[in-house]
KERO-557879 format. One record per residue (C-alpha): residue in one letter; y, x negated, z negated. Coordinates in Angstrom, 3 decimals. Example, Ala and Ser with C-alpha at 12.3 -4.5 7.8 and 13.67 -1.06 7.14 Angstrom:
2
+-----+----------+----------+----------+
! res !    north !     east !       up !
+-----+----------+----------+----------+
!   a !   -4.500 !  -12.300 !   -7.800 !
!   s !   -1.060 !  -13.670 !   -7.140 !
+-----+----------+----------+----------+
REM end
This chain:
125
+-----+----------+----------+----------+
! res !    north !     east !       up !
+-----+----------+----------+----------+
!   x !  -32.454 ! -166.729 !   65.841 !
!   x !  -29.542 ! -165.799 !   67.982 !
!   x !  -28.033 ! -165.024 !   71.319 !
!   x !  -27.871 ! -167.887 !   73.799 !
!   x !  -25.392 ! -167.049 !   76.561 !
!   x !  -25.840 ! -168.445 !   80.027 !
!   x !  -29.653 ! -168.493 !   79.983 !
!   x !  -31.381 ! -167.011 !   83.019 !
!   x !  -29.678 ! -163.626 !   82.660 !
!   x !  -26.676 ! -162.948 !   80.507 !
!   x !  -27.739 ! -159.335 !   80.216 !
!   x !  -30.733 ! -160.354 !   78.081 !
!   x !  -30.875 ! -161.062 !   74.372 !
!   x !  -33.100 ! -164.096 !   73.714 !
!   x !  -34.589 ! -164.985 !   70.330 !
!   x !  -35.693 ! -168.574 !   69.584 !
!   x !  -37.260 ! -170.303 !   66.619 !
!   x !  -35.672 ! -173.506 !   65.333 !
!   x !  -38.125 ! -175.596 !   67.321 !
!   x !  -37.087 ! -173.882 !   70.575 !
!   x !  -40.027 ! -171.519 !   71.077 !
!   x !  -39.001 ! -168.170 !   72.576 !
!   x !  -39.801 ! -165.312 !   70.249 !
!   x !  -38.624 ! -162.437 !   72.377 !
!   x !  -36.278 ! -161.054 !   74.962 !
!   x !  -34.436 ! -157.740 !   74.765 !
!   x !  -32.636 ! -156.396 !   77.852 !
!   x !  -29.069 ! -155.348 !   77.108 !
!   x !  -28.577 ! -153.158 !   80.158 !
!   x !  -29.047 ! -149.431 !   79.816 !
!   x !  -30.739 ! -147.491 !   82.584 !
!   x !  -28.526 ! -144.870 !   84.071 !
!   x !  -29.893 ! -141.354 !   83.683 !
!   x !  -31.084 ! -139.739 !   86.879 !
!   x !  -28.578 ! -137.420 !   88.436 !
!   x !  -29.656 ! -133.835 !   88.179 !
!   x !  -29.434 ! -131.802 !   91.284 !
!   x !  -26.177 ! -129.997 !   91.385 !
!   x !  -26.758 ! -126.274 !   91.000 !
!   x !  -24.069 ! -124.065 !   92.380 !
!   x !  -22.458 ! -121.453 !   90.191 !
!   x !  -23.787 ! -118.715 !   92.475 !
!   x !  -27.403 ! -119.920 !   92.115 !
!   x !  -26.980 ! -120.065 !   88.357 !
!   x !  -25.648 ! -116.488 !   88.257 !
!   x !  -28.513 ! -115.276 !   90.467 !
!   x !  -31.046 ! -116.941 !   88.169 !
!   x !  -29.339 ! -115.347 !   85.158 !
!   x !  -29.485 ! -111.906 !   86.820 !
!   x !  -33.175 ! -112.370 !   87.619 !
!   x !  -33.930 ! -113.349 !   84.009 !
!   x !  -32.022 ! -110.326 !   82.740 !
!   x !  -33.834 ! -107.988 !   85.150 !
!   x !  -37.248 ! -109.330 !   84.129 !
!   x !  -36.300 ! -109.119 !   80.446 !
!   x !  -35.221 ! -105.483 !   80.774 !
!   x !  -38.426 ! -104.625 !   82.645 !
!   x !  -40.505 ! -106.326 !   79.927 !
!   x !  -38.655 ! -104.463 !   77.175 !
!   x !  -39.226 ! -101.169 !   78.988 !
!   x !  -42.945 ! -101.850 !   79.394 !
!   x !  -43.150 ! -102.470 !   75.654 !
!   x !  -43.357 !  -98.717 !   75.072 !
!   x !  -46.988 !  -99.698 !   74.699 !
!   x !  -46.447 ! -102.812 !   72.577 !
!   x !  -47.625 ! -106.014 !   74.242 !
!   x !  -47.413 ! -104.815 !   77.848 !
!   x !  -44.016 ! -106.457 !   78.301 !
!   x !  -45.438 ! -109.789 !   77.187 !
!   x !  -48.319 ! -109.404 !   79.626 !
!   x !  -45.761 ! -108.674 !   82.372 !
!   x !  -43.987 ! -111.946 !   81.540 !
!   x !  -47.255 ! -113.879 !   81.595 !
!   x !  -47.532 ! -114.528 !   77.856 !
!   x !  -51.133 ! -113.423 !   77.708 !
!   x !  -52.222 ! -114.568 !   74.253 !
!   x !  -49.317 ! -112.908 !   72.478 !
!   x !  -49.483 ! -109.896 !   74.780 !
!   x !  -53.134 ! -109.126 !   74.103 !
!   x !  -52.616 ! -109.623 !   70.352 !
!   x !  -49.643 ! -107.229 !   70.253 !
!   x !  -51.476 ! -104.764 !   72.484 !
!   x !  -54.455 ! -104.729 !   70.109 !
!   x !  -52.161 ! -104.059 !   67.139 !
!   x !  -50.455 ! -101.272 !   69.106 !
!   x !  -53.738 !  -99.583 !   69.939 !
!   x !  -54.869 !  -99.810 !   66.305 !
!   x !  -51.586 !  -98.232 !   65.173 !
!   x !  -51.977 !  -95.431 !   67.728 !
!   x !  -55.540 !  -94.702 !   66.578 !
!   x !  -54.535 !  -94.733 !   62.907 !
!   x !  -51.592 !  -92.412 !   63.498 !
!   x !  -53.632 !  -90.070 !   65.698 !
!   x !  -56.712 !  -89.650 !   63.510 !
!   x !  -55.971 !  -90.773 !   59.946 !
!   x !  -52.298 !  -90.787 !   59.117 !
!   x !  -49.954 !  -88.490 !   61.095 !
!   x !  -46.754 !  -90.118 !   59.818 !
!   x !  -47.995 !  -93.439 !   61.225 !
!   x !  -46.046 !  -92.628 !   64.394 !
!   x !  -42.927 !  -93.752 !   62.534 !
!   x !  -44.454 !  -97.199 !   61.999 !
!   x !  -45.581 !  -97.256 !   65.615 !
!   x !  -42.028 !  -96.436 !   66.719 !
!   x !  -40.703 !  -99.372 !   64.741 !
!   x !  -43.449 ! -101.554 !   66.205 !
!   x !  -42.425 ! -100.548 !   69.746 !
!   x !  -38.789 ! -101.442 !   69.027 !
!   x !  -39.791 ! -104.830 !   67.586 !
!   x !  -42.080 ! -105.710 !   70.496 !
!   x !  -39.435 ! -104.517 !   72.971 !
!   x !  -36.803 ! -106.805 !   71.469 !
!   x !  -39.308 ! -109.664 !   71.354 !
!   x !  -40.248 ! -109.165 !   75.014 !
!   x !  -36.566 ! -109.030 !   76.002 !
!   x !  -35.833 ! -112.235 !   74.078 !
!   x !  -38.850 ! -113.939 !   75.623 !
!   x !  -37.821 ! -112.918 !   79.127 !
!   x !  -34.177 ! -113.861 !   78.673 !
!   x !  -34.352 ! -117.149 !   76.790 !
!   x !  -37.987 ! -118.222 !   77.004 !
!   x !  -38.947 ! -117.714 !   73.372 !
!   x !  -39.409 ! -114.657 !   71.228 !
!   x !  -38.636 ! -113.784 !   67.624 !
!   x !  -41.903 ! -114.988 !   66.204 !
+-----+----------+----------+----------+
REM end
């Protein structure tokens, strides 16, 4: 097996058996990556501002945990967090008055998660 220069295309790697039968051909040229559209610095800054604005709005809506995720369109996680929030509110209202402290921590966690999801596209968990 080996490279035989000068055959059909020099940019190909040809493999032969001893009796001359071609075993395979491997192209040696690399495809150039497609050029990405050039995005101006101003468009990038505007997109960054829009992400930040949406992230802040989602974090604010997370006063009722899960609503910020629903605002961002993350429905499965949003409904799950909303259900947990409503259960925590009911527990703290009727069964355990100091449960509001846990609910407060829950609101902070879901607010940070919604902000992270809005800003960078993924949350904490």
